[in-house]
LOMAR-206623 format. One line per field, with one value per residue: residue number from 1; chain; residue in one letter; x, y, z of N, C-alpha, C in turn. Coordinates in steps of 0.2 Angstrom, whole numbers. Layout:
<atoms>
pos (NUM ...)
unit (A ...)
code (A ...)
n.east (X ...)
n.north (Y ...)
n.up (Z ...)
ca.east (X ...)
ca.north (Y ...)
ca.up (Z ...)
c.east (X ...)
c.north (Y ...)
c.up (Z ...)
</atoms>
This chain:
<atoms>
pos (1 2 3 4 5 6 7 8 9 10 11 12 13 14 15 16 17 18 19 20 21 22 23 24 25 26 27 28 29 30 31 32 33 34 35 36 37 38 39 40 41 42 43 44 45 46 47 48 49 50 51 52 53 54 55 56 57 58 59 60 61 62 63 64 65 66 67 68 69 70 71 72 73 74 75 76 77 78 79 80 81)
unit (A A A A A A A A A A A A A A A A A A A A A A A A A A A A A A A A A A A A A A A A A A A A A A A A A A A A A A A A A A A A A A A A A A A A A A A A A A A A A A A A A)
code (M E D V P D V T G Q W S T R V P L A A A Q E A T S G G P A R I V I Y R R P V E H R A T T R R S L R R L V H S T L V E Q V A A L T G I T V E Q L D P E G E T D L D D)
n.east (33 22 9 2 3 14 6 7 4 1 -11 -21 -30 -30 -24 -8 -2 10 28 43 60 75 92 104 119 119 112 102 91 73 57 41 26 10 0 -13 -20 -19 -26 -39 -43 -43 -55 -56 -47 -40 -40 -32 -20 -16 -16 -6 5 5 7 20 27 26 33 46 49 49 61 71 70 66 53 36 29 40 45 35 28 16 7 -8 -22 -35 -40 -51 -58)
n.north (-108 -120 -132 -138 -141 -154 -165 -178 -190 -181 -173 -159 -145 -134 -130 -126 -111 -108 -111 -109 -112 -114 -109 -121 -130 -135 -127 -112 -102 -104 -100 -106 -105 -111 -114 -119 -119 -105 -99 -104 -99 -85 -73 -63 -56 -46 -49 -60 -55 -48 -58 -66 -57 -54 -67 -69 -59 -63 -75 -71 -64 -74 -81 -71 -65 -52 -42 -43 -30 -22 -26 -23 -10 -3 -13 -22 -28 -32 -44 -47 -37)
n.up (-18 -12 -15 -5 13 20 30 34 46 56 65 65 70 63 47 41 34 30 31 40 37 45 41 36 36 24 16 12 23 22 16 15 6 7 -6 -9 4 8 -3 -1 11 8 3 -7 -21 -16 -2 -3 -7 4 14 9 10 24 30 24 31 44 44 40 52 61 57 58 70 72 76 70 70 69 56 48 50 46 45 40 48 45 35 26 18)
ca.east (27 20 2 -1 8 14 4 6 5 -1 -18 -21 -37 -28 -19 -3 -2 17 33 50 65 81 97 108 126 118 108 100 85 68 50 37 19 6 -5 -21 -23 -20 -32 -45 -44 -44 -61 -56 -40 -37 -38 -27 -14 -15 -14 1 10 5 10 27 30 26 38 52 50 51 67 75 69 63 45 31 28 46 46 29 24 9 3 -15 -24 -41 -39 -57 -62)
ca.north (-109 -126 -132 -140 -144 -161 -166 -185 -193 -176 -170 -152 -142 -129 -131 -121 -107 -107 -114 -106 -117 -110 -111 -126 -130 -138 -123 -106 -102 -104 -99 -110 -103 -116 -110 -121 -116 -98 -97 -106 -94 -78 -72 -59 -55 -41 -52 -65 -51 -46 -64 -68 -52 -55 -73 -69 -55 -67 -80 -68 -62 -80 -83 -66 -63 -46 -42 -41 -23 -18 -27 -20 -5 -1 -19 -22 -34 -34 -47 -48 -31)
ca.up (-16 -13 -15 2 18 21 37 35 52 60 65 67 69 58 42 41 28 28 35 40 39 46 36 38 33 17 12 15 26 16 18 10 7 4 -11 -8 11 7 -8 2 16 6 0 -13 -23 -11 4 -5 -7 11 17 7 13 32 31 23 36 50 43 41 59 64 55 60 77 72 77 65 70 66 49 44 55 44 43 40 52 43 29 22 16)
c.east (25 12 -1 4 8 12 3 8 3 -8 -18 -28 -36 -23 -15 -3 5 22 40 55 72 87 101 115 125 114 105 93 79 62 46 30 15 0 -12 -24 -24 -26 -38 -47 -46 -51 -61 -49 -36 -35 -33 -20 -11 -13 -7 6 10 8 18 30 31 32 45 54 52 58 72 75 67 56 42 30 34 47 41 25 17 5 -4 -17 -31 -40 -45 -61 -60)
c.north (-116 -126 -133 -142 -151 -162 -173 -187 -187 -174 -164 -149 -136 -131 -125 -117 -107 -111 -110 -111 -113 -113 -116 -126 -132 -133 -117 -107 -102 -103 -102 -107 -108 -113 -112 -118 -108 -96 -99 -101 -87 -78 -68 -59 -51 -44 -57 -61 -50 -52 -66 -63 -53 -61 -73 -65 -59 -72 -77 -66 -68 -82 -78 -64 -55 -46 -40 -33 -19 -19 -24 -16 -3 -7 -18 -29 -37 -37 -48 -42 -29)
c.up (-17 -13 -8 6 18 29 38 43 58 60 68 66 64 53 41 34 25 33 34 41 39 42 40 35 26 13 16 19 20 19 12 12 4 1 -9 -1 11 3 -5 7 14 2 -6 -15 -18 -5 3 -4 0 15 16 10 21 33 30 28 42 50 43 48 62 63 58 67 78 72 71 64 67 58 45 48 53 42 44 44 49 36 24 20 9)
</atoms>
């Protein structure tokens, strides 16, 4: 987990919560979750847990080509209750 994404030279209306990096000949695939943006978006500890979970599932889906629904069939979409 990293604190913040490196957005040097980039302007975006939305700060990324995570990044998926495919495997290379020099190393394995990796998922980075940015702690500060995730903590900032979550309103409760429960929503933080759900947000980390859903973010991780989305990044695994991006790396594997498996749909979010297949990876997490009972996934929750309401992150703030």
